[in-house]
VEXLO-905525 format. One record per residue: residue in one letter; x, y, z of N, C-alpha, C in turn. Coordinates in steps of 0.2 Angstrom, whole numbers, padded with zeros to 4 digits, always signed. Example, Ala and Ser with C-alpha at 12.3 -4.5 7.8 and 13.67 -1.06 7.14 Angstrom:
! residues 2
a+0066-0028+0039+0062-0022+0039+0066-0016+0039
s+0064-0011+0035+0068-0005+0036+0064+0000+0039
***
This chain:
! residues 411
m+0016-0015-0221+0021-0013-0217+0027-0016-0220
a+0032-0012-0223+0038-0015-0226+0044-0015-0222
l+0047-0021-0220+0053-0022-0216+0058-0026-0220
t+0059-0024-0227+0063-0028-0231+0070-0027-0229
g+0072-0022-0225+0079-0022-0223+0081-0026-0218
l+0077-0030-0215+0078-0035-0210+0079-0042-0212
t+0079-0043-0218+0078-0050-0220+0085-0054-0220
a+0090-0050-0218+0097-0054-0217+0097-0058-0211
c+0092-0057-0207+0092-0060-0200+0091-0067-0201
s+0088-0069-0206+0086-0076-0207+0085-0078-0214
s+0083-0084-0215+0082-0086-0222+0076-0083-0225
t+0077-0080-0231+0072-0077-0235+0071-0079-0242
p+0066-0078-0245+0065-0081-0252+0069-0077-0257
n+0071-0081-0262+0074-0077-0268+0070-0072-0271
d+0073-0066-0272+0070-0061-0275+0065-0062-0281
s+0068-0067-0285+0064-0069-0291+0059-0074-0290
s+0058-0076-0284+0053-0082-0283+0047-0078-0281
t+0041-0081-0283+0035-0079-0280+0032-0083-0275
e+0036-0089-0273+0033-0094-0268+0035-0091-0261
a+0030-0092-0257+0032-0090-0250+0037-0095-0247
p+0041-0092-0243+0047-0096-0240+0044-0102-0235
q+0047-0107-0235+0045-0113-0231+0050-0114-0225
s+0047-0116-0219+0051-0117-0213+0047-0122-0209
d+0051-0127-0206+0047-0131-0201+0048-0129-0194
v+0051-0123-0193+0052-0120-0186+0046-0117-0184
t+0044-0118-0177+0039-0114-0174+0042-0111-0167
l+0041-0105-0166+0044-0102-0160+0038-0099-0156
t+0038-0099-0150+0033-0097-0145+0036-0091-0141
v+0033-0085-0142+0035-0079-0139+0031-0077-0133
s+0034-0075-0127+0030-0074-0121+0031-0066-0119
r+0026-0063-0119+0026-0056-0116+0020-0053-0114
w+0020-0047-0111+0013-0045-0108+0009-0042-0114
a+0002-0042-0112-0002-0040-0117-0004-0033-0117
g-0007-0030-0122-0008-0023-0122-0007-0020-0129
p-0008-0013-0129-0007-0010-0136+0000-0011-0139
q+0005-0011-0135+0012-0013-0138+0012-0020-0141
a+0009-0024-0137+0009-0031-0140+0005-0032-0146
d+0000-0028-0147-0004-0028-0153+0000-0025-0159
a+0004-0020-0157+0008-0017-0163+0013-0022-0165
q+0016-0026-0160+0021-0030-0161+0019-0036-0165
q+0012-0038-0164+0009-0044-0168+0010-0042-0176
k+0010-0036-0178+0010-0035-0185+0017-0036-0187
l+0022-0035-0183+0029-0036-0185+0031-0044-0185
l+0028-0047-0180+0029-0054-0180+0025-0058-0186
d+0020-0055-0188+0017-0058-0194+0021-0056-0200
e+0024-0051-0201+0029-0049-0206+0035-0054-0206
y+0037-0055-0200+0043-0059-0200+0041-0066-0202
s+0035-0069-0200+0033-0075-0203+0032-0076-0210
a+0030-0070-0213+0029-0070-0220+0035-0070-0224
e+0040-0067-0221+0047-0066-0224+0051-0073-0223
t+0050-0076-0218+0055-0082-0216+0051-0089-0217
g+0045-0089-0216+0041-0095-0216+0041-0098-0209
v+0044-0095-0204+0044-0097-0197+0037-0096-0194
t+0034-0101-0191+0028-0100-0187+0029-0097-0180
i+0025-0092-0179+0026-0089-0172+0020-0089-0168
r+0020-0092-0162+0015-0092-0158+0016-0087-0153
f+0011-0082-0152+0012-0076-0148+0008-0077-0142
d+0011-0078-0136+0008-0079-0130+0008-0072-0126
a+0003-0068-0127+0003-0061-0124-0002-0062-0118
i+0000-0061-0112-0005-0062-0107-0004-0056-0102
d-0009-0055-0097-0009-0050-0092-0002-0050-0089
y+0000-0044-0088+0007-0043-0084+0007-0046-0077
g+0002-0046-0074+0001-0049-0067+0003-0056-0067
q+0001-0060-0072+0002-0067-0073+0009-0069-0077
l+0012-0064-0079+0018-0065-0084+0023-0069-0081
k+0026-0066-0075+0032-0069-0072+0030-0076-0070
q+0024-0077-0067+0023-0084-0064+0022-0089-0070
k+0020-0087-0076+0019-0092-0081+0026-0093-0084
q+0030-0088-0085+0037-0089-0088+0041-0093-0083
t+0041-0092-0077+0045-0096-0072+0042-0103-0072
l+0036-0104-0072+0033-0111-0072+0036-0115-0078
n+0035-0112-0084+0038-0116-0090+0045-0117-0090
m+0049-0112-0088+0056-0112-0088+0059-0117-0083
s+0056-0117-0077+0059-0121-0071+0057-0128-0072
t+0052-0130-0076+0050-0137-0077+0053-0139-0084
k+0056-0134-0087+0060-0136-0094+0055-0139-0099
t+0049-0136-0099+0044-0138-0104+0047-0137-0111
g+0051-0132-0112+0053-0130-0119+0048-0127-0123
e+0042-0125-0119+0037-0121-0123+0038-0115-0125
y+0042-0111-0121+0044-0104-0124+0051-0104-0127
d+0052-0100-0132+0058-0099-0135+0061-0092-0134
l+0057-0087-0134+0059-0080-0133+0054-0077-0127
v+0057-0074-0122+0053-0071-0117+0055-0064-0116
y+0050-0060-0114+0051-0053-0113+0053-0052-0105
v+0058-0049-0104+0061-0049-0097+0063-0042-0095
p+0060-0040-0089+0062-0033-0087+0069-0034-0083
e+0072-0028-0082+0078-0028-0078+0077-0031-0071
a+0071-0030-0068+0070-0033-0061+0070-0041-0061
w+0069-0044-0066+0069-0051-0066+0075-0055-0069
v+0079-0051-0072+0085-0054-0076+0090-0058-0071
g+0091-0055-0065+0095-0058-0060+0093-0065-0058
e+0086-0065-0056+0083-0071-0054+0083-0076-0060
y+0082-0074-0066+0082-0079-0071+0088-0082-0073
t+0094-0078-0073+0100-0080-0074+0103-0084-0069
d+0102-0083-0063+0104-0087-0057+0101-0094-0057
a+0095-0094-0060+0091-0100-0060+0093-0104-0066
g+0097-0101-0071+0099-0105-0077+0093-0105-0082
y+0089-0100-0082+0083-0100-0087+0085-0097-0094
l+0090-0093-0094+0091-0089-0100+0098-0092-0103
a+0098-0092-0110+0104-0094-0114+0109-0088-0114
d+0115-0089-0114+0120-0084-0115+0121-0082-0122
l+0120-0076-0124+0119-0073-0130+0126-0070-0133
t+0131-0070-0128+0137-0067-0130+0140-0069-0137
d+0140-0075-0138+0143-0077-0145+0138-0076-0151
y+0132-0076-0149+0127-0075-0154+0127-0068-0157
v+0128-0063-0153+0128-0056-0156+0134-0054-0160
k+0139-0059-0160+0145-0058-0164+0145-0062-0171
d+0139-0065-0172+0138-0070-0177+0134-0067-0183
e+0137-0064-0188+0133-0061-0193+0128-0066-0197
s+0129-0072-0196+0124-0077-0199+0118-0077-0195
l+0118-0075-0189+0112-0074-0185+0109-0067-0184
t+0113-0062-0185+0111-0055-0184+0110-0052-0190
g+0113-0054-0196+0113-0050-0202+0119-0045-0201
a+0122-0043-0207+0128-0039-0207+0127-0032-0205
d+0121-0029-0206+0120-0022-0204+0116-0021-0197
w+0116-0026-0193+0113-0026-0187+0116-0021-0182
d+0122-0020-0182+0126-0015-0178+0125-0015-0171
y+0128-0020-0168+0128-0020-0161+0130-0014-0157
a+0135-0011-0160+0138-0005-0157+0133+0001-0156
d+0127+0000-0160+0122+0006-0160+0118+0005-0153
f+0118+0000-0150+0114-0001-0144+0117+0004-0138
n+0112+0007-0134+0114+0011-0129+0118+0006-0124
k+0124+0008-0121+0128+0004-0117+0124+0003-0110
s+0121+0008-0108+0117+0006-0101+0112+0000-0102
g+0109+0000-0108+0104-0006-0109+0108-0012-0109
i+0114-0012-0113+0118-0019-0113+0120-0021-0106
d+0122-0016-0102+0124-0017-0095+0119-0020-0091
v+0113-0018-0092+0107-0021-0088+0106-0028-0089
y+0107-0030-0095+0106-0038-0096+0113-0042-0096
t+0118-0039-0094+0124-0042-0093+0126-0044-0086
r+0128-0051-0085+0130-0053-0078+0136-0057-0079
d+0141-0056-0075+0147-0059-0076+0150-0060-0083
d+0150-0054-0086+0152-0053-0093+0148-0057-0098
a+0143-0060-0097+0139-0063-0101+0132-0059-0103
l+0130-0059-0109+0124-0056-0111+0118-0061-0111
y+0113-0059-0108+0107-0064-0107+0100-0061-0110
a+0100-0055-0113+0094-0053-0116+0097-0047-0121
l+0093-0046-0126+0094-0040-0130+0090-0034-0128
p+0092-0028-0126+0088-0023-0124+0084-0020-0129
y+0077-0019-0127+0072-0018-0132+0068-0011-0131
f+0066-0010-0125+0061-0005-0124+0063-0002-0117
v+0063+0005-0116+0064+0008-0110+0059+0014-0109
q+0058+0015-0102+0054+0020-0100+0059+0024-0095
t+0058+0031-0095+0062+0035-0090+0059+0041-0089
p+0059+0044-0083+0056+0050-0081+0061+0056-0084
l+0057+0061-0086+0060+0067-0088+0057+0073-0085
v+0060+0079-0085+0057+0085-0084+0054+0088-0090
v+0047+0090-0089+0043+0092-0095+0041+0100-0093
f+0042+0104-0098+0040+0111-0097+0037+0114-0103
d+0033+0120-0102+0031+0124-0107+0036+0129-0109
k+0038+0128-0115+0044+0132-0118+0042+0139-0118
d+0036+0141-0120+0034+0148-0120+0034+0151-0114
v+0031+0148-0109+0030+0151-0102+0037+0152-0099
l+0041+0147-0099+0048+0148-0097+0052+0153-0100
k+0051+0153-0107+0055+0159-0110+0053+0166-0108
k+0046+0166-0108+0043+0173-0106+0046+0175-0099
a+0047+0170-0094+0049+0172-0088+0057+0172-0087
g+0060+0171-0093+0067+0172-0093+0071+0166-0092
f+0068+0160-0093+0072+0154-0091+0073+0150-0097
e+0078+0146-0097+0079+0140-0102+0078+0134-0099
a+0079+0128-0102+0078+0122-0099+0082+0121-0093
p+0079+0119-0088+0084+0118-0082+0088+0112-0083
k+0094+0113-0080+0099+0107-0081+0101+0105-0074
t+0103+0109-0070+0106+0108-0063+0101+0108-0058
w+0103+0106-0052+0098+0107-0046+0097+0114-0045
d+0102+0118-0045+0101+0125-0044+0096+0128-0049
d+0097+0126-0056+0092+0129-0061+0085+0127-0059
i+0084+0121-0058+0076+0119-0057+0074+0122-0050
l+0078+0123-0045+0076+0126-0039+0074+0133-0040
e+0078+0137-0045+0076+0144-0046+0070+0144-0050
v+0069+0140-0055+0063+0140-0059+0057+0138-0055
a+0057+0133-0051+0051+0131-0047+0049+0136-0042
k+0054+0139-0039+0053+0144-0034+0049+0150-0037
y+0052+0152-0043+0049+0158-0046+0041+0157-0048
f+0040+0151-0050+0033+0149-0052+0029+0148-0046
k+0032+0146-0041+0028+0145-0034+0026+0152-0032
e+0030+0157-0032+0029+0164-0030+0024+0167-0035
q+0023+0164-0041+0018+0167-0046+0011+0163-0045
g+0011+0158-0040+0005+0155-0039+0004+0148-0041
t+0009+0145-0045+0009+0138-0047+0014+0134-0044
g+0019+0133-0047+0025+0129-0045+0026+0123-0049
i+0030+0118-0047+0032+0113-0051+0028+0107-0049
a+0025+0103-0054+0021+0097-0052+0026+0091-0051
l+0025+0088-0045+0030+0083-0043+0026+0076-0041
p+0029+0070-0043+0026+0064-0041+0029+0061-0035
y+0028+0065-0029+0031+0064-0023+0026+0060-0018
r+0021+0057-0020+0017+0053-0016+0021+0046-0014
q+0020+0044-0008+0023+0038-0006+0022+0032-0011
g+0027+0030-0013+0027+0024-0018+0033+0024-0023
s+0033+0021-0028+0039+0020-0032+0042+0026-0036
a+0037+0031-0038+0040+0036-0042+0045+0040-0038
i+0044+0042-0032+0049+0046-0028+0056+0042-0027
v+0055+0036-0026+0062+0032-0026+0065+0032-0033
n+0061+0031-0038+0064+0032-0045+0068+0038-0046
i+0065+0044-0044+0068+0050-0044+0074+0050-0040
m+0074+0047-0034+0080+0047-0030+0086+0043-0033
a+0084+0038-0036+0089+0034-0040+0093+0038-0045
v+0089+0042-0049+0092+0047-0054+0096+0052-0051
l+0094+0055-0046+0097+0060-0042+0104+0058-0039
l+0104+0052-0037+0110+0049-0034+0115+0048-0040
a+0113+0046-0045+0118+0045-0051+0120+0051-0053
g+0116+0056-0053+0118+0063-0056+0122+0067-0051
n+0123+0064-0045+0127+0066-0040+0133+0062-0039
e+0134+0057-0044+0140+0053-0044+0140+0048-0038
t+0134+0046-0036+0134+0041-0030+0129+0036-0031
d+0127+0032-0026+0123+0026-0027+0120+0024-0020
f+0115+0020-0020+0113+0017-0013+0118+0013-0010
f+0123+0011-0013+0128+0006-0011+0135+0009-0012
d+0140+0007-0008+0147+0009-0009+0150+0004-0015
k+0156+0005-0016+0159+0001-0021+0160-0006-0020
d+0159-0008-0014+0159-0015-0012+0153-0018-0011
g+0147-0014-0013+0140-0017-0013+0137-0016-0006
a+0140-0013-0001+0137-0012+0006+0132-0006+0005
l+0127-0007+0009+0122-0001+0009+0125+0005+0012
d+0124+0011+0009+0128+0017+0010+0124+0023+0010
l+0118+0023+0014+0113+0028+0014+0116+0034+0018
t+0121+0034+0022+0123+0039+0026+0129+0043+0022
n+0131+0041+0016+0135+0044+0012+0133+0052+0011
p+0137+0057+0012+0135+0064+0012+0132+0065+0005
k+0134+0062+0000+0131+0063-0007+0124+0061-0007
v+0122+0055-0004+0116+0053-0003+0111+0058+0001
v+0114+0060+0006+0110+0065+0010+0109+0071+0006
q+0114+0074+0002+0113+0080-0002+0107+0079-0007
a+0107+0073-0010+0101+0071-0015+0094+0072-0011
v+0094+0069-0005+0087+0069-0002+0086+0076+0001
d+0091+0080+0003+0090+0087+0004+0087+0091-0002
f+0090+0089-0008+0087+0092-0014+0080+0090-0015
i+0078+0084-0014+0071+0082-0014+0066+0086-0010
k+0069+0087-0004+0065+0091+0001+0064+0098-0001
e+0070+0101-0003+0069+0108-0005+0065+0109-0011
l+0065+0105-0016+0061+0106-0022+0054+0105-0020
g+0052+0100-0015+0045+0099-0013+0042+0106-0010
q+0046+0110-0008+0044+0117-0005+0040+0121-0011
y+0042+0120-0017+0040+0123-0023+0035+0119-0027
g+0032+0114-0024+0028+0110-0028+0021+0113-0029
l+0018+0112-0035+0011+0114-0036+0007+0112-0030
e+0002+0116-0028-0002+0114-0022-0005+0107-0023
g-0003+0103-0018-0006+0096-0018-0002+0091-0022
s+0003+0093-0026+0007+0088-0030+0012+0084-0026
n+0013+0086-0020+0018+0082-0016+0014+0075-0014
g+0008+0075-0015+0004+0068-0014+0002+0065-0021
w+0005+0067-0026+0003+0064-0033+0008+0059-0035
h+0005+0055-0040+0010+0050-0044+0010+0053-0051
w+0013+0049-0055+0015+0051-0062+0009+0053-0066
d+0003+0050-0066-0003+0051-0070-0006+0058-0068
e-0005+0060-0061-0008+0066-0059-0004+0072-0061
v+0003+0071-0061+0007+0076-0064+0006+0077-0071
n+0005+0072-0075+0004+0072-0082-0002+0076-0084
k-0007+0075-0080-0013+0079-0081-0013+0086-0080
a-0009+0088-0074-0008+0095-0073-0004+0098-0078
l+0001+0095-0081+0005+0097-0087+0000+0098-0093
q-0003+0093-0094-0008+0092-0100-0013+0098-0101
f-0015+0100-0095-0021+0105-0095-0018+0112-0094
g-0011+0112-0094-0008+0119-0092-0009+0122-0085
q-0010+0117-0081-0011+0119-0074-0004+0120-0071
a+0001+0117-0073+0008+0118-0071+0013+0119-0077
p+0017+0124-0076+0022+0126-0082+0028+0121-0082
i+0029+0117-0077+0034+0112-0077+0033+0107-0072
g+0035+0101-0074+0034+0095-0069+0039+0089-0071
i+0039+0084-0067+0043+0078-0068+0038+0072-0069
t+0038+0069-0075+0033+0064-0077+0037+0058-0081
t+0034+0053-0082+0037+0047-0085+0036+0047-0093
s+0040+0044-0096+0040+0044-0104+0034+0040-0106
g+0031+0035-0103+0026+0031-0105+0019+0035-0106
l+0019+0041-0103+0013+0046-0103+0014+0052-0108
f+0020+0052-0111+0021+0058-0115+0016+0059-0121
t+0014+0054-0124+0010+0054-0130+0004+0058-0128
a+0001+0058-0122-0005+0061-0120-0004+0069-0120
l+0002+0071-0118+0004+0078-0118+0005+0081-0125
e+0006+0077-0130+0007+0079-0137+0001+0078-0141
d-0004+0075-0139-0010+0074-0142-0015+0080-0143
a-0015+0083-0149-0019+0090-0149-0026+0089-0148
d-0029+0083-0148-0036+0083-0146-0037+0082-0139
e-0032+0081-0135-0032+0079-0128-0028+0084-0123
s-0024+0088-0126-0019+0092-0123-0019+0099-0124
n-0019+0103-0119-0019+0111-0121-0012+0113-0122
v-0007+0109-0122+0000+0111-0123+0003+0107-0128
a+0000+0104-0132+0003+0100-0137+0007+0104-0142
g+0013+0102-0143+0018+0106-0148+0021+0111-0144
k+0020+0113-0138+0023+0118-0134+0028+0116-0129
l+0029+0110-0128+0033+0107-0123+0040+0106-0125
g+0044+0106-0119+0051+0104-0120+0052+0099-0115
y+0058+0095-0116+0059+0089-0112+0067+0089-0110
a+0068+0087-0104+0075+0088-0102+0076+0082-0097
p+0083+0080-0096+0084+0075-0091+0083+0078-0084
i+0081+0074-0079+0080+0076-0072+0087+0080-0070
p+0086+0086-0067+0092+0090-0066+0097+0086-0061
y+0103+0088-0062+0108+0084-0059+0113+0089-0055
s+0117+0086-0051+0122+0090-0047+0129+0090-0051
k+0131+0084-0054+0137+0083-0057+0136+0081-0064
t+0132+0077-0066+0131+0074-0073+0124+0072-0074
p+0122+0072-0081+0115+0070-0082+0115+0062-0081
a+0109+0060-0079+0107+0053-0078+0100+0051-0079
g+0099+0045-0080+0092+0043-0082+0090+0036-0079
l+0084+0035-0078+0082+0029-0075+0080+0023-0080
l+0083+0017-0079+0081+0012-0084+0076+0008-0081
q+0070+0008-0084+0064+0004-0083+0063+0000-0090
t+0066-0006-0090+0067-0009-0097+0064-0016-0098
w+0064-0017-0104+0062-0024-0106+0067-0026-0111
g+0069-0033-0111+0073-0036-0116+0071-0042-0118
w+0073-0045-0124+0072-0052-0127+0077-0057-0125
g+0075-0062-0121+0079-0067-0119+0077-0074-0122
v+0082-0077-0124+0081-0084-0127+0081-0089-0121
t+0076-0093-0121+0076-0098-0115+0082-0103-0116
a+0084-0106-0110+0089-0111-0110+0087-0117-0113
d+0080-0118-0112+0078-0125-0115+0074-0124-0121
s+0075-0119-0125+0072-0118-0132+0075-0124-0136
k+0070-0127-0140+0072-0132-0145+0075-0129-0151
n+0075-0122-0152+0077-0119-0158+0081-0112-0156
p+0086-0113-0152+0089-0107-0149+0092-0102-0154
e+0095-0104-0159+0098-0100-0164+0092-0096-0168
e+0087-0100-0170+0081-0097-0173+0077-0092-0168
a+0077-0093-0162+0074-0089-0157+0079-0082-0157
f+0085-0083-0157+0089-0077-0157+0089-0073-0163
k+0088-0076-0169+0087-0073-0175+0081-0068-0175
l+0076-0071-0172+0070-0067-0171+0071-0061-0166
a+0074-0062-0161+0076-0057-0156+0080-0052-0159
a+0085-0054-0163+0089-0049-0167+0085-0045-0172
w+0081-0048-0175+0076-0045-0180+0072-0040-0177
l+0069-0041-0171+0065-0037-0167+0069-0031-0164
t+0075-0032-0163+0079-0026-0160+0083-0023-0166
s+0082-0024-0172+0086-0021-0177+0083-0014-0178
k+0087-0010-0181+0085-0003-0182+0079-0002-0185
t+0078-0006-0191+0072-0005-0195+0066-0007-0191
a+0066-0012-0188+0060-0015-0184+0059-0010-0178
q+0064-0008-0175+0063-0003-0169+0060+0004-0171
k+0062+0006-0177+0059+0012-0180+0052+0011-0181
e+0050+0005-0184+0043+0004-0186+0039+0004-0179
m+0042+0001-0174+0038+0001-0168+0037+0008-0165
g+0042+0012-0166+0042+0019-0164+0037+0023-0168
t+0036+0021-0174+0031+0025-0179+0024+0023-0177
i+0023+0017-0175+0017+0014-0174+0014+0017-0167
d+0019+0017-0162+0018+0019-0155+0023+0024-0153
p+0023+0031-0153+0028+0035-0151+0030+0035-0144
s+0026+0031-0140+0029+0031-0133+0034+0025-0132
f+0034+0021-0138+0040+0016-0138+0046+0019-0139
i+0051+0018-0134+0058+0021-0134+0063+0015-0135
s+0066+0015-0140+0071+0010-0142+0078+0011-0138
f+0082+0006-0138+0089+0007-0135+0094+0008-0141
r+0091+0010-0147+0095+0011-0152+0097+0019-0152
e+0104+0020-0152+0106+0027-0151+0104+0031-0158
s+0105+0027-0163+0103+0031-0170+0096+0033-0170
l+0092+0031-0166+0085+0032-0167+0083+0038-0163
y+0087+0040-0158+0085+0046-0154+0085+0053-0157
t+0089+0053-0163+0089+0059-0167+0086+0058-0174
d+0082+0052-0175+0079+0051-0181+0073+0056-0182
k+0074+0060-0188+0069+0065-0189+0062+0063-0189
d+0061+0057-0192+0054+0054-0193+0051+0053-0186
l+0055+0050-0182+0053+0049-0175+0052+0055-0171
t+0057+0059-0171+0057+0065-0166+0051+0070-0168
a+0048+0069-0174+0043+0074-0176+0037+0072-0172
n+0036+0066-0170+0030+0064-0165+0032+0062-0158
a+0039+0061-0157+0042+0060-0151+0047+0065-0149
p+0046+0071-0148+0051+0076-0147+0055+0075-0141
w+0053+0070-0136+0057+0069-0130+0063+0065-0132
l+0064+0062-0137+0069+0057-0139+0076+0060-0138
p+0078+0066-0140+0085+0068-0138+0086+0069-0131
a+0081+0071-0127+0082+0071-0120+0083+0064-0117
v+0080+0059-0119+0081+0052-0117+0088+0050-0118
q+0090+0052-0124+0097+0050-0126+0102+0053-0121
e+0101+0059-0119+0106+0063-0115+0105+0060-0108
a+0099+0058-0106+0098+0055-0099+0101+0048-0099
l+0100+0044-0104+0103+0037-0103+0110+0036-0105
a+0114+0042-0106+0121+0041-0106+0124+0038-0100
k+0120+0040-0094+0121+0037-0088+0115+0034-0085
g+0113+0028-0088+0107+0025-0086+0108+0020-0080
v+0103+0021-0075+0104+0017-0069+0097+0014-0067
t+0097+0009-0063+0091+0006-0061+0090+0007-0053
v+0084+0006-0051+0083+0006-0044+0086-0001-0041
p+0087-0001-0035+0091-0007-0032+0087-0014-0035
l+0091-0019-0037+0089-0025-0039+0091-0031-0035
q+0094-0030-0029+0096-0035-0025+0090-0039-0023
t+0092-0045-0020+0087-0050-0018+0082-0046-0012
n+0085-0042-0008+0081-0039-0003+0079-0032-0005
a+0080-0030-0011+0078-0023-0013+0071-0021-0011
p+0066-0025-0012+0060-0022-0010+0059-0019-0003
a+0063-0022+0002+0063-0020+0009+0066-0013+0009
l+0071-0012+0005+0074-0005+0004+0070+0000+0001
t+0067-0002-0005+0063+0003-0009+0057+0005-0005
d+0054+0000-0001+0048+0001+0003+0050+0006+0009
a+0055+0005+0012+0058+0009+0017+0059+0016+0015
l+0062+0017+0009+0064+0023+0006+0058+0027+0004
s+0053+0023+0001+0046+0026+0000+0043+0030+0005
v+0043+0026+0011+0040+0029+0017+0044+0035+0020
g+0051+0034+0020+0055+0039+0023+0055+0045+0019
l+0055+0045+0012+0055+0051+0008+0048+0054+0008
s+0043+0051+0009+0036+0054+0010+0036+0058+0016
g+0039+0055+0021+0040+0059+0028+0044+0065+0027
v+0049+0065+0024+0053+0071+0023+0050+0076+0019
v+0046+0074+0014+0043+0079+0010+0036+0082+0013
a+0032+0077+0016+0026+0079+0018+0026+0082+0025
n+0031+0079+0029+0031+0081+0036+0037+0085+0038
g+0042+0086+0034+0048+0090+0035+0053+0087+0039
e+0053+0080+0039+0057+0076+0043+0065+0077+0040
d+0069+0076+0045+0076+0077+0043+0079+0072+0038
p+0082+0073+0032+0084+0068+0028+0090+0064+0031
k+0094+0067+0034+0100+0063+0037+0097+0058+0042
t+0093+0060+0047+0090+0056+0052+0086+0050+0049
m+0082+0052+0044+0078+0047+0040+0083+0041+0037
l+0088+0044+0034+0092+0039+0030+0096+0035+0035
q+0098+0038+0041+0102+0034+0046+0098+0028+0049
g+0091+0030+0050+0087+0025+0052+0086+0019+0048
i+0085+0020+0041+0085+0015+0037+0091+0011+0036
q+0097+0015+0036+0103+0011+0036+0104+0007+0042
d+0103+0009+0048+0103+0005+0054+0099-0001+0054
t+0093-0001+0051+0088-0006+0051+0090-0011+0046
l+0092-0009+0040+0093-0014+0034+0100-0016+0033
v+0105-0013+0036+0112-0014+0034+0114-0021+0034
s+0111-0025+0039+0113-0032+0039+0110-0036+0033
q+0105-0034+0030+0102-0037+0024+0106-0037+0018
f+0111-0032+0018+0114-0031+0011+0122-0032+0012
***
């Protein structure tokens, strides 16, 4: 694995020297374990070989990750130098003073390398890890739901990729009348709230007003839930009780001509050994009323405030988020989606990850689910309420008013 373009991020051996670089720096990296971590180990080994920096990789089960990170950072052990942080934890970590401010680091070419290109990062990703104008992590990896469809089937029926709410309602209704319909992850749970967040952004609104107050009775919010309800009428039989993986299988085996699923599952759709529709699929942002939008389910690299080697830790973070290293990760694992704008249209990557241009379009306006301290109470209530709207035909406005009345004092 050659990553020679990244060597500007840190000290490297002279080209004429055959000796391995030497360094007395040891960095400990914390992240969740799994296939992506296994792929990343190869990159860390390469970084060590190029710089002489020793890297200890503490990859553990996701269920234990936050607890272990918090324990180490709160007691200021200095054990961790670089931590993998999702958007849901960054507020808590920064409020507690666990993460170093990277604002000046990203401007320092001696730390990033001259060709690192900060402007190439997707702005939505930068915004997620910015609080009070300070950057606390480098955006690294994102997942987002998209509409997935069989291009040949839609073309034969006279349809193009659906863009707006009206477009997808027309497509879904047509196929429902033909005996199938659209596969939807409408089961009570996180997926349907994720979709709502994207629909709100696409209708130029939010769960909260401009002052941060809960605003579920806003007519634009009601419109989005009305759309969720109407689209559910054209769902593939049983899919209103499905989650992402069940939608994915319906698409994978050609049982549904169109559906909404999440990017972490796309590789199964394009695996010719496992999918009946590999190479036949199109990808598009979740349809919108006003403007395309996408969901940010992200992970970034943060330098701990108690790191004994903060600049060296940042060098490693900059190296991992460089275009060359990010492309390497996308080559190893096509489900890995970078925040680098230049990689969404990279021909080498899109050959195996044809969804990347649609991701770029969606993330031009990337949003998260609510991240406030009391957000779990809101997302749980919406999960139940949306399920009632879809499964039982409950009135969207009444449902939203009930949640607003119950939770408004908490926000």
